[in-house]
Biopython code that builds the backbone (N, CA, C, O; Angstrom):
import numpy as np
from Bio.PDB.StructureBuilder import StructureBuilder

atoms = [
    (1, "MET", "N", (98.545, 119.428, 117.727)),
    (1, "MET", "CA", (99.435, 119.352, 116.581)),
    (1, "MET", "C", (98.696, 119.833, 115.334)),
    (1, "MET", "O", (97.582, 119.386, 115.061)),
    (2, "ILE", "N", (99.298, 120.722, 114.595)),
    (2, "ILE", "CA", (98.725, 121.226, 113.349)),
    (2, "ILE", "C", (99.147, 120.306, 112.208)),
    (2, "ILE", "O", (100.318, 119.955, 112.061)),
    (3, "LYS", "N", (98.155, 119.928, 111.409)),
    (3, "LYS", "CA", (98.443, 119.108, 110.230)),
    (3, "LYS", "C", (97.933, 119.847, 109.003)),
    (3, "LYS", "O", (96.773, 120.256, 108.956)),
    (4, "SER", "N", (98.776, 120.012, 108.037)),
    (4, "SER", "CA", (98.416, 120.724, 106.815)),
    (4, "SER", "C", (97.951, 119.747, 105.749)),
    (4, "SER", "O", (98.467, 118.634, 105.643)),
    (5, "MET", "N", (96.968, 120.174, 104.958)),
    (5, "MET", "CA", (96.523, 119.362, 103.833)),
    (5, "MET", "C", (97.208, 119.778, 102.543)),
    (5, "MET", "O", (96.979, 119.169, 101.498)),
    (6, "THR", "N", (98.031, 120.788, 102.600)),
    (6, "THR", "CA", (98.736, 121.239, 101.414)),
    (6, "THR", "C", (100.146, 120.671, 101.432)),
    (6, "THR", "O", (100.895, 120.871, 102.388)),
    (7, "GLY", "N", (100.499, 119.962, 100.370)),
    (7, "GLY", "CA", (101.837, 119.387, 100.329)),
    (7, "GLY", "C", (102.189, 118.880, 98.944)),
    (7, "GLY", "O", (101.351, 118.810, 98.045)),
    (8, "PHE", "N", (103.460, 118.530, 98.805)),
    (8, "PHE", "CA", (103.972, 118.040, 97.533)),
    (8, "PHE", "C", (105.128, 117.096, 97.823)),
    (8, "PHE", "O", (105.940, 117.347, 98.714)),
    (9, "GLY", "N", (105.197, 116.014, 97.068)),
    (9, "GLY", "CA", (106.321, 115.093, 97.203)),
    (9, "GLY", "C", (106.610, 114.422, 95.875)),
    (9, "GLY", "O", (105.715, 114.236, 95.050)),
    (10, "ARG", "N", (107.868, 114.061, 95.676)),
    (10, "ARG", "CA", (108.277, 113.401, 94.433)),
    (10, "ARG", "C", (109.379, 112.415, 94.760)),
    (10, "ARG", "O", (110.284, 112.703, 95.543)),
    (11, "ALA", "N", (109.284, 111.242, 94.143)),
    (11, "ALA", "CA", (110.322, 110.223, 94.304)),
    (11, "ALA", "C", (110.589, 109.604, 92.943)),
    (11, "ALA", "O", (109.703, 109.531, 92.092)),
    (12, "GLU", "N", (111.820, 109.163, 92.751)),
    (12, "GLU", "CA", (112.210, 108.583, 91.465)),
    (12, "GLU", "C", (113.190, 107.444, 91.711)),
    (12, "GLU", "O", (114.083, 107.532, 92.553)),
    (13, "GLU", "N", (112.995, 106.381, 90.954)),
    (13, "GLU", "CA", (113.933, 105.257, 90.999)),
    (13, "GLU", "C", (114.357, 104.940, 89.570)),
    (13, "GLU", "O", (113.518, 104.796, 88.681)),
    (14, "ILE", "N", (115.654, 104.833, 89.360)),
    (14, "ILE", "CA", (116.184, 104.510, 88.037)),
    (14, "ILE", "C", (117.073, 103.284, 88.181)),
    (14, "ILE", "O", (117.986, 103.248, 89.006)),
    (15, "THR", "N", (116.783, 102.273, 87.353)),
    (15, "THR", "CA", (117.616, 101.075, 87.303)),
    (15, "THR", "C", (118.075, 100.885, 85.863)),
    (15, "THR", "O", (117.791, 101.718, 85.003)),
    (16, "ASP", "N", (118.774, 99.805, 85.602)),
    (16, "ASP", "CA", (119.168, 99.498, 84.225)),
    (16, "ASP", "C", (117.958, 99.155, 83.361)),
    (16, "ASP", "O", (118.011, 99.284, 82.138)),
    (17, "ASP", "N", (116.860, 98.715, 83.997)),
    (17, "ASP", "CA", (115.687, 98.242, 83.268)),
    (17, "ASP", "C", (114.563, 99.266, 83.127)),
    (17, "ASP", "O", (113.816, 99.236, 82.149)),
    (18, "TYR", "N", (114.440, 100.171, 84.095)),
    (18, "TYR", "CA", (113.301, 101.092, 84.074)),
    (18, "TYR", "C", (113.584, 102.373, 84.853)),
    (18, "TYR", "O", (114.552, 102.480, 85.606)),
    (19, "LYS", "N", (112.686, 103.342, 84.633)),
    (19, "LYS", "CA", (112.669, 104.577, 85.420)),
    (19, "LYS", "C", (111.240, 104.753, 85.930)),
    (19, "LYS", "O", (110.295, 104.795, 85.143)),
    (20, "LEU", "N", (111.089, 104.854, 87.232)),
    (20, "LEU", "CA", (109.784, 105.016, 87.863)),
    (20, "LEU", "C", (109.790, 106.320, 88.644)),
    (20, "LEU", "O", (110.667, 106.543, 89.479)),
    (21, "SER", "N", (108.818, 107.180, 88.376)),
    (21, "SER", "CA", (108.695, 108.414, 89.153)),
    (21, "SER", "C", (107.262, 108.538, 89.660)),
    (21, "SER", "O", (106.300, 108.251, 88.947)),
    (22, "VAL", "N", (107.150, 108.970, 90.898)),
    (22, "VAL", "CA", (105.855, 109.136, 91.549)),
    (22, "VAL", "C", (105.813, 110.539, 92.137)),
    (22, "VAL", "O", (106.740, 110.975, 92.820)),
    (23, "GLU", "N", (104.722, 111.231, 91.856)),
    (23, "GLU", "CA", (104.550, 112.596, 92.349)),
    (23, "GLU", "C", (103.185, 112.687, 93.010)),
    (23, "GLU", "O", (102.193, 112.211, 92.458)),
    (24, "ILE", "N", (103.129, 113.293, 94.181)),
    (24, "ILE", "CA", (101.855, 113.462, 94.877)),
    (24, "ILE", "C", (101.740, 114.907, 95.332)),
    (24, "ILE", "O", (102.707, 115.499, 95.811)),
    (25, "LYS", "N", (100.549, 115.466, 95.177)),
    (25, "LYS", "CA", (100.319, 116.821, 95.666)),
    (25, "LYS", "C", (98.917, 116.888, 96.253)),
    (25, "LYS", "O", (98.003, 116.201, 95.798)),
    (26, "SER", "N", (98.767, 117.717, 97.258)),
    (26, "SER", "CA", (97.469, 117.825, 97.917)),
    (26, "SER", "C", (97.182, 119.280, 98.278)),
    (26, "SER", "O", (98.087, 120.070, 98.546)),
    (27, "VAL", "N", (95.906, 119.601, 98.275)),
    (27, "VAL", "CA", (95.432, 120.913, 98.705)),
    (27, "VAL", "C", (94.205, 120.703, 99.588)),
    (27, "VAL", "O", (93.623, 119.618, 99.620)),
    (28, "ASN", "N", (93.827, 121.752, 100.298)),
    (28, "ASN", "CA", (92.699, 121.687, 101.214)),
    (28, "ASN", "C", (91.402, 121.361, 100.469)),
    (28, "ASN", "O", (91.135, 121.909, 99.399)),
    (29, "HIS", "N", (90.612, 120.473, 101.042)),
    (29, "HIS", "CA", (89.313, 120.104, 100.486)),
    (29, "HIS", "C", (88.511, 119.490, 101.621)),
    (29, "HIS", "O", (89.077, 118.851, 102.508)),
    (30, "ARG", "N", (87.219, 119.675, 101.600)),
    (30, "ARG", "CA", (86.381, 119.194, 102.707)),
    (30, "ARG", "C", (86.392, 117.677, 102.837)),
    (30, "ARG", "O", (86.407, 117.152, 103.950)),
    (31, "TYR", "N", (86.386, 116.974, 101.720)),
    (31, "TYR", "CA", (86.375, 115.510, 101.708)),
    (31, "TYR", "C", (87.617, 115.012, 100.983)),
    (31, "TYR", "O", (88.385, 115.804, 100.437)),
    (32, "LEU", "N", (87.808, 113.716, 100.979)),
    (32, "LEU", "CA", (88.928, 113.148, 100.229)),
    (32, "LEU", "C", (88.537, 113.034, 98.761)),
    (32, "LEU", "O", (87.564, 112.362, 98.419)),
    (33, "ASP", "N", (89.284, 113.680, 97.917)),
    (33, "ASP", "CA", (89.100, 113.628, 96.464)),
    (33, "ASP", "C", (90.431, 113.163, 95.888)),
    (33, "ASP", "O", (91.366, 113.949, 95.741)),
    (34, "LEU", "N", (90.504, 111.881, 95.564)),
    (34, "LEU", "CA", (91.756, 111.260, 95.138)),
    (34, "LEU", "C", (91.731, 110.995, 93.640)),
    (34, "LEU", "O", (90.860, 110.280, 93.144)),
    (35, "ASN", "N", (92.686, 111.569, 92.923)),
    (35, "ASN", "CA", (92.812, 111.383, 91.479)),
    (35, "ASN", "C", (94.165, 110.754, 91.190)),
    (35, "ASN", "O", (95.202, 111.234, 91.648)),
    (36, "ILE", "N", (94.138, 109.664, 90.416)),
    (36, "ILE", "CA", (95.372, 108.950, 90.102)),
    (36, "ILE", "C", (95.549, 108.903, 88.590)),
    (36, "ILE", "O", (94.651, 108.481, 87.861)),
    (37, "LYS", "N", (96.700, 109.335, 88.133)),
    (37, "LYS", "CA", (97.076, 109.244, 86.719)),
    (37, "LYS", "C", (98.266, 108.301, 86.639)),
    (37, "LYS", "O", (99.306, 108.547, 87.251)),
    (38, "MET", "N", (98.109, 107.217, 85.879)),
    (38, "MET", "CA", (99.171, 106.218, 85.803)),
    (38, "MET", "C", (99.070, 105.438, 84.504)),
    (38, "MET", "O", (98.018, 105.435, 83.865)),
    (39, "PRO", "N", (100.147, 104.777, 84.107)),
    (39, "PRO", "CA", (100.124, 103.950, 82.903)),
    (39, "PRO", "C", (99.183, 102.752, 83.079)),
    (39, "PRO", "O", (98.928, 102.304, 84.196)),
    (40, "ARG", "N", (98.685, 102.258, 81.975)),
    (40, "ARG", "CA", (97.760, 101.121, 82.002)),
    (40, "ARG", "C", (98.323, 99.903, 82.721)),
    (40, "ARG", "O", (97.572, 99.156, 83.350)),
    (41, "ARG", "N", (99.605, 99.696, 82.639)),
    (41, "ARG", "CA", (100.202, 98.510, 83.255)),
    (41, "ARG", "C", (100.032, 98.511, 84.773)),
    (41, "ARG", "O", (100.189, 97.468, 85.407)),
    (42, "PHE", "N", (99.713, 99.670, 85.370)),
    (42, "PHE", "CA", (99.515, 99.764, 86.813)),
    (42, "PHE", "C", (98.043, 99.718, 87.224)),
    (42, "PHE", "O", (97.744, 99.727, 88.418)),
    (43, "PHE", "N", (97.123, 99.670, 86.266)),
    (43, "PHE", "CA", (95.693, 99.638, 86.581)),
    (43, "PHE", "C", (95.313, 98.517, 87.552)),
    (43, "PHE", "O", (94.480, 98.749, 88.428)),
    (44, "PRO", "N", (95.883, 97.312, 87.437)),
    (44, "PRO", "CA", (95.509, 96.254, 88.394)),
    (44, "PRO", "C", (95.842, 96.595, 89.852)),
    (44, "PRO", "O", (95.311, 95.965, 90.766)),
    (45, "PHE", "N", (96.701, 97.569, 90.074)),
    (45, "PHE", "CA", (97.118, 97.941, 91.428)),
    (45, "PHE", "C", (96.381, 99.168, 91.966)),
    (45, "PHE", "O", (96.664, 99.623, 93.074)),
    (46, "GLU", "N", (95.439, 99.704, 91.189)),
    (46, "GLU", "CA", (94.793, 100.957, 91.582)),
    (46, "GLU", "C", (94.088, 100.860, 92.932)),
    (46, "GLU", "O", (94.235, 101.761, 93.758)),
    (47, "ALA", "N", (93.338, 99.807, 93.176)),
    (47, "ALA", "CA", (92.625, 99.669, 94.454)),
    (47, "ALA", "C", (93.603, 99.621, 95.623)),
    (47, "ALA", "O", (93.363, 100.233, 96.664)),
    (48, "GLU", "N", (94.692, 98.903, 95.452)),
    (48, "GLU", "CA", (95.698, 98.810, 96.508)),
    (48, "GLU", "C", (96.366, 100.167, 96.762)),
    (48, "GLU", "O", (96.612, 100.540, 97.909)),
    (49, "ILE", "N", (96.654, 100.894, 95.691)),
    (49, "ILE", "CA", (97.255, 102.224, 95.820)),
    (49, "ILE", "C", (96.307, 103.160, 96.566)),
    (49, "ILE", "O", (96.725, 103.900, 97.456)),
    (50, "ARG", "N", (95.018, 103.120, 96.192)),
    (50, "ARG", "CA", (94.019, 103.959, 96.867)),
    (50, "ARG", "C", (93.943, 103.636, 98.362)),
    (50, "ARG", "O", (93.879, 104.542, 99.194)),
    (51, "ASN", "N", (93.950, 102.354, 98.696)),
    (51, "ASN", "CA", (93.874, 101.957, 100.104)),
    (51, "ASN", "C", (95.090, 102.427, 100.890)),
    (51, "ASN", "O", (94.961, 102.839, 102.042)),
    (52, "ILE", "N", (96.259, 102.369, 100.283)),
    (52, "ILE", "CA", (97.475, 102.841, 100.958)),
    (52, "ILE", "C", (97.373, 104.337, 101.246)),
    (52, "ILE", "O", (97.697, 104.785, 102.346)),
    (53, "ILE", "N", (96.925, 105.106, 100.258)),
    (53, "ILE", "CA", (96.809, 106.553, 100.452)),
    (53, "ILE", "C", (95.761, 106.870, 101.516)),
    (53, "ILE", "O", (95.959, 107.764, 102.339)),
    (54, "LYS", "N", (94.638, 106.135, 101.501)),
    (54, "LYS", "CA", (93.571, 106.382, 102.482)),
    (54, "LYS", "C", (94.014, 106.088, 103.917)),
    (54, "LYS", "O", (93.421, 106.612, 104.860)),
    (55, "LYS", "N", (95.031, 105.271, 104.092)),
    (55, "LYS", "CA", (95.559, 105.018, 105.438)),
    (55, "LYS", "C", (96.183, 106.277, 106.029)),
    (55, "LYS", "O", (96.169, 106.472, 107.244)),
    (56, "TYR", "N", (96.729, 107.128, 105.167)),
    (56, "TYR", "CA", (97.478, 108.297, 105.610)),
    (56, "TYR", "C", (96.758, 109.620, 105.395)),
    (56, "TYR", "O", (97.110, 110.622, 106.017)),
    (57, "VAL", "N", (95.750, 109.638, 104.519)),
    (57, "VAL", "CA", (95.070, 110.887, 104.171)),
    (57, "VAL", "C", (93.569, 110.694, 104.351)),
    (57, "VAL", "O", (92.991, 109.758, 103.799)),
    (58, "SER", "N", (92.939, 111.574, 105.122)),
    (58, "SER", "CA", (91.500, 111.432, 105.345)),
    (58, "SER", "C", (90.681, 112.486, 104.606)),
    (58, "SER", "O", (89.493, 112.283, 104.353)),
    (59, "ARG", "N", (91.307, 113.609, 104.258)),
    (59, "ARG", "CA", (90.598, 114.622, 103.482)),
    (59, "ARG", "C", (91.597, 115.455, 102.699)),
    (59, "ARG", "O", (92.797, 115.446, 102.970)),
    (60, "GLY", "N", (91.063, 116.176, 101.717)),
    (60, "GLY", "CA", (91.897, 116.990, 100.846)),
    (60, "GLY", "C", (91.780, 116.516, 99.411)),
    (60, "GLY", "O", (91.335, 115.398, 99.150)),
    (61, "LYS", "N", (92.179, 117.367, 98.487)),
    (61, "LYS", "CA", (92.223, 116.989, 97.072)),
    (61, "LYS", "C", (93.640, 116.504, 96.805)),
    (61, "LYS", "O", (94.601, 117.267, 96.905)),
    (62, "VAL", "N", (93.755, 115.231, 96.466)),
    (62, "VAL", "CA", (95.057, 114.597, 96.288)),
    (62, "VAL", "C", (95.203, 114.144, 94.840)),
    (62, "VAL", "O", (94.346, 113.434, 94.313)),
    (63, "ASP", "N", (96.287, 114.558, 94.207)),
    (63, "ASP", "CA", (96.613, 114.120, 92.850)),
    (63, "ASP", "C", (97.878, 113.287, 92.920)),
    (63, "ASP", "O", (98.891, 113.720, 93.469)),
    (64, "LEU", "N", (97.812, 112.082, 92.354)),
    (64, "LEU", "CA", (98.960, 111.180, 92.320)),
    (64, "LEU", "C", (99.292, 110.896, 90.864)),
    (64, "LEU", "O", (98.426, 110.493, 90.088)),
    (65, "PHE", "N", (100.540, 111.106, 90.500)),
    (65, "PHE", "CA", (101.003, 110.871, 89.136)),
    (65, "PHE", "C", (102.097, 109.812, 89.178)),
    (65, "PHE", "O", (103.086, 109.955, 89.897)),
    (66, "ILE", "N", (101.910, 108.755, 88.404)),
    (66, "ILE", "CA", (102.912, 107.694, 88.309)),
    (66, "ILE", "C", (103.370, 107.628, 86.860)),
    (66, "ILE", "O", (102.550, 107.497, 85.950)),
    (67, "ASN", "N", (104.670, 107.720, 86.646)),
    (67, "ASN", "CA", (105.254, 107.599, 85.309)),
    (67, "ASN", "C", (106.236, 106.446, 85.313)),
    (67, "ASN", "O", (107.011, 106.276, 86.254)),
    (68, "TYR", "N", (106.196, 105.655, 84.250)),
    (68, "TYR", "CA", (107.050, 104.478, 84.157)),
    (68, "TYR", "C", (107.631, 104.399, 82.752)),
    (68, "TYR", "O", (106.903, 104.447, 81.761)),
    (69, "LEU", "N", (108.931, 104.280, 82.682)),
    (69, "LEU", "CA", (109.618, 104.134, 81.402)),
    (69, "LEU", "C", (110.403, 102.832, 81.451)),
    (69, "LEU", "O", (111.315, 102.677, 82.263)),
    (70, "ASP", "N", (110.042, 101.898, 80.578)),
    (70, "ASP", "CA", (110.700, 100.589, 80.531)),
    (70, "ASP", "C", (111.790, 100.644, 79.470)),
    (70, "ASP", "O", (111.497, 100.716, 78.277)),
    (71, "PHE", "N", (113.036, 100.612, 79.902)),
    (71, "PHE", "CA", (114.155, 100.690, 78.963)),
    (71, "PHE", "C", (114.249, 99.444, 78.090)),
    (71, "PHE", "O", (114.738, 99.522, 76.963)),
    (72, "LYS", "N", (113.791, 98.299, 78.586)),
    (72, "LYS", "CA", (113.839, 97.058, 77.807)),
    (72, "LYS", "C", (112.888, 97.125, 76.618)),
    (72, "LYS", "O", (113.193, 96.585, 75.555)),
    (73, "ASP", "N", (111.732, 97.785, 76.784)),
    (73, "ASP", "CA", (110.788, 97.932, 75.673)),
    (73, "ASP", "C", (111.408, 98.727, 74.535)),
    (73, "ASP", "O", (111.219, 98.378, 73.370)),
    (74, "LYS", "N", (112.139, 99.781, 74.846)),
    (74, "LYS", "CA", (112.776, 100.603, 73.806)),
    (74, "LYS", "C", (113.896, 99.844, 73.107)),
    (74, "LYS", "O", (114.086, 99.993, 71.900)),
    (75, "ALA", "N", (114.632, 99.039, 73.847)),
    (75, "ALA", "CA", (115.756, 98.295, 73.268)),
    (75, "ALA", "C", (115.275, 97.225, 72.297)),
    (75, "ALA", "O", (115.941, 96.942, 71.302)),
    (76, "SER", "N", (114.112, 96.627, 72.584)),
    (76, "SER", "CA", (113.620, 95.558, 71.715)),
    (76, "SER", "C", (112.862, 96.109, 70.520)),
    (76, "SER", "O", (112.636, 95.385, 69.550)),
    (77, "GLY", "N", (112.464, 97.379, 70.567)),
    (77, "GLY", "CA", (111.648, 97.964, 69.515)),
    (77, "GLY", "C", (112.460, 98.605, 68.512)),
    (77, "GLY", "O", (111.930, 99.154, 67.546)),
]
sb = StructureBuilder()
sb.init_structure("model")
sb.init_model(0)
sb.init_chain("A")
sb.init_seg("    ")
for serial, (resi, resn, name, xyz) in enumerate(atoms, 1):
    if name == "N":
        sb.init_residue(resn, " ", resi, " ")
    sb.init_atom(name, np.array(xyz, "f"), 0.0, 1.0, " ", f" {name:<3s}", serial, name[0])
structure = sb.get_structure()
């Protein structure tokens, strides 16, 4: 079975309270090089996020982007 290290995926969830979007892209690389860009509010979950990705990816340059927009914060401000 051929497995490619090049890929792209995007998911988005919108509720009345927030909008969450996650984007992941990968390219060929000899070792696993994982870069995560996310809001500060998600920093406590970084180790868990890394472990989840490592379950599925063993090598390649992987960029993960997490964006979060809290609609309640804008309404109160």
